[in-house]
N, CA, C and O atoms as a GROMACS GRO file, in nm:
protein
  160
    1MET      N    1   5.370 -15.989  10.987
    1MET     CA    2   5.428 -15.881  11.054
    1MET      C    3   5.579 -15.905  11.028
    1MET      O    4   5.604 -16.006  11.095
    2ASP      N    5   5.686 -15.867  10.971
    2ASP     CA    6   5.821 -15.874  10.934
    2ASP      C    7   5.914 -15.866  11.044
    2ASP      O    8   5.862 -15.798  11.132
    3SER      N    9   6.011 -15.899  11.071
    3SER     CA   10   6.123 -15.936  11.166
    3SER      C   11   6.146 -15.758  11.218
    3SER      O   12   6.146 -15.717  11.333
    4THR      N   13   6.160 -15.692  11.112
    4THR     CA   14   6.222 -15.542  11.157
    4THR      C   15   6.104 -15.458  11.222
    4THR      O   16   6.132 -15.368  11.301
    5ALA      N   17   5.979 -15.484  11.189
    5ALA     CA   18   5.888 -15.429  11.271
    5ALA      C   19   5.887 -15.472  11.419
    5ALA      O   20   5.860 -15.394  11.510
    6VAL      N   21   5.920 -15.610  11.436
    6VAL     CA   22   5.920 -15.671  11.578
    6VAL      C   23   6.053 -15.597  11.652
    6VAL      O   24   6.057 -15.560  11.769
    7THR      N   25   6.131 -15.588  11.578
    7THR     CA   26   6.255 -15.538  11.610
    7THR      C   27   6.248 -15.392  11.694
    7THR      O   28   6.294 -15.353  11.801
    8ASP      N   29   6.164 -15.328  11.580
    8ASP     CA   30   6.153 -15.163  11.615
    8ASP      C   31   6.068 -15.159  11.727
    8ASP      O   32   6.106 -15.087  11.820
    9ILE      N   33   5.960 -15.221  11.740
    9ILE     CA   34   5.889 -15.234  11.847
    9ILE      C   35   5.927 -15.248  11.991
    9ILE      O   36   5.893 -15.176  12.084
   10SER      N   37   6.025 -15.379  11.991
   10SER     CA   38   6.066 -15.425  12.089
   10SER      C   39   6.196 -15.304  12.133
   10SER      O   40   6.218 -15.296  12.254
   11ARG      N   41   6.268 -15.228  12.054
   11ARG     CA   42   6.376 -15.125  12.086
   11ARG      C   43   6.266 -15.025  12.126
   11ARG      O   44   6.305 -14.964  12.226
   12GLN      N   45   6.140 -14.984  12.085
   12GLN     CA   46   6.062 -14.895  12.148
   12GLN      C   47   6.039 -14.893  12.292
   12GLN      O   48   6.049 -14.804  12.376
   13LEU      N   49   6.002 -15.028  12.296
   13LEU     CA   50   5.952 -15.078  12.454
   13LEU      C   51   6.051 -15.071  12.558
   13LEU      O   52   6.029 -15.028  12.671
   14MET      N   53   6.176 -15.119  12.511
   14MET     CA   54   6.298 -15.126  12.598
   14MET      C   55   6.349 -15.008  12.628
   14MET      O   56   6.418 -15.001  12.730
   15SER      N   57   6.327 -14.892  12.549
   15SER     CA   58   6.381 -14.752  12.583
   15SER      C   59   6.286 -14.670  12.658
   15SER      O   60   6.312 -14.570  12.726
   16LEU      N   61   6.137 -14.742  12.630
   16LEU     CA   62   6.030 -14.672  12.738
   16LEU      C   63   6.052 -14.718  12.881
   16LEU      O   64   6.040 -14.638  12.974
   17GLU      N   65   6.091 -14.873  12.904
   17GLU     CA   66   6.107 -14.904  13.024
   17GLU      C   67   6.224 -14.883  13.093
   17GLU      O   68   6.222 -14.883  13.216
   18ARG      N   69   6.328 -14.863  13.028
   18ARG     CA   70   6.467 -14.864  13.084
   18ARG      C   71   6.458 -14.709  13.196
   18ARG      O   72   6.496 -14.714  13.314
   19PRO      N   73   6.417 -14.613  13.148
   19PRO     CA   74   6.418 -14.516  13.262
   19PRO      C   75   6.327 -14.525  13.388
   19PRO      O   76   6.362 -14.467  13.491
   20ARG      N   77   6.232 -14.583  13.383
   20ARG     CA   78   6.151 -14.577  13.490
   20ARG      C   79   6.169 -14.717  13.567
   20ARG      O   80   6.147 -14.725  13.688
   21LYS      N   81   6.213 -14.834  13.485
   21LYS     CA   82   6.207 -14.947  13.579
   21LYS      C   83   6.337 -15.022  13.572
   21LYS      O   84   6.405 -15.006  13.470
   22PRO      N   85   6.382 -15.103  13.667
   22PRO     CA   86   6.505 -15.188  13.639
   22PRO      C   87   6.503 -15.258  13.504
   22PRO      O   88   6.397 -15.266  13.442
   23LYS      N   89   6.604 -15.305  13.461
   23LYS     CA   90   6.630 -15.386  13.329
   23LYS      C   91   6.563 -15.519  13.342
   23LYS      O   92   6.503 -15.575  13.251
   24MET      N   93   6.582 -15.570  13.478
   24MET     CA   94   6.506 -15.694  13.511
   24MET      C   95   6.350 -15.694  13.480
   24MET      O   96   6.296 -15.804  13.464
   25LEU      N   97   6.278 -15.583  13.471
   25LEU     CA   98   6.142 -15.582  13.444
   25LEU      C   99   6.135 -15.556  13.260
   25LEU      O  100   6.029 -15.579  13.201
   26VAL      N  101   6.240 -15.515  13.196
   26VAL     CA  102   6.231 -15.515  13.099
   26VAL      C  103   6.238 -15.650  13.024
   26VAL      O  104   6.172 -15.676  12.922
   27VAL      N  105   6.331 -15.739  13.090
   27VAL     CA  106   6.326 -15.865  13.035
   27VAL      C  107   6.208 -15.962  13.063
   27VAL      O  108   6.188 -16.059  12.989
   28ASP      N  109   6.132 -15.935  13.169
   28ASP     CA  110   6.042 -16.003  13.224
   28ASP      C  111   5.906 -15.951  13.101
   28ASP      O  112   5.844 -16.038  13.040
   29ASP      N  113   5.884 -15.840  13.085
   29ASP     CA  114   5.806 -15.800  12.982
   29ASP      C  115   5.819 -15.817  12.812
   29ASP      O  116   5.740 -15.822  12.717
   30GLU      N  117   5.918 -15.822  12.825
   30GLU     CA  118   5.954 -15.865  12.661
   30GLU      C  119   5.867 -15.971  12.611
   30GLU      O  120   5.769 -15.949  12.540
   31PRO      N  121   5.909 -16.102  12.656
   31PRO     CA  122   5.817 -16.237  12.579
   31PRO      C  123   5.689 -16.199  12.602
   31PRO      O  124   5.620 -16.259  12.519
   32ASP      N  125   5.619 -16.128  12.672
   32ASP     CA  126   5.459 -16.120  12.688
   32ASP      C  127   5.420 -16.027  12.582
   32ASP      O  128   5.315 -16.053  12.523
   33ASN      N  129   5.491 -15.915  12.545
   33ASN     CA  130   5.490 -15.825  12.430
   33ASN      C  131   5.482 -15.862  12.324
   33ASN      O  132   5.384 -15.837  12.253
   34LEU      N  133   5.612 -15.952  12.275
   34LEU     CA  134   5.625 -16.033  12.168
   34LEU      C  135   5.523 -16.115  12.137
   34LEU      O  136   5.484 -16.128  12.021
   35ASP      N  137   5.470 -16.178  12.237
   35ASP     CA  138   5.385 -16.303  12.257
   35ASP      C  139   5.243 -16.238  12.211
   35ASP      O  140   5.170 -16.296  12.131
   36LEU      N  141   5.219 -16.148  12.252
   36LEU     CA  142   5.090 -16.058  12.213
   36LEU      C  143   5.081 -16.025  12.069
   36LEU      O  144   4.976 -16.047  12.008
   37LEU      N  145   5.205 -15.965  12.001
   37LEU     CA  146   5.242 -15.948  11.863
   37LEU      C  147   5.223 -16.044  11.790
   37LEU      O  148   5.162 -16.016  11.687
   38TYR      N  149   5.263 -16.190  11.810
   38TYR     CA  150   5.244 -16.285  11.717
   38TYR      C  151   5.139 -16.344  11.735
   38TYR      O  152   5.117 -16.436  11.656
   39ARG      N  153   5.050 -16.318  11.829
   39ARG     CA  154   4.898 -16.370  11.850
   39ARG      C  155   4.801 -16.282  11.734
   39ARG      O  156   4.709 -16.330  11.667
   40THR      N  157   4.847 -16.154  11.732
   40THR     CA  158   4.744 -16.047  11.653
   40THR      C  159   4.791 -16.089  11.503
   40THR      O  160   4.740 -16.034  11.405
   0.00000   0.00000   0.00000
């Protein structure tokens, strides 16, 4: 997986989380989501 795909997915996750939850949760979730991407 190239870095462009990772950046795009991260951007989508952030835009999905931002309206519903505080920024703090986005920061908390991001490493877990990236970790899952790198594992697969």
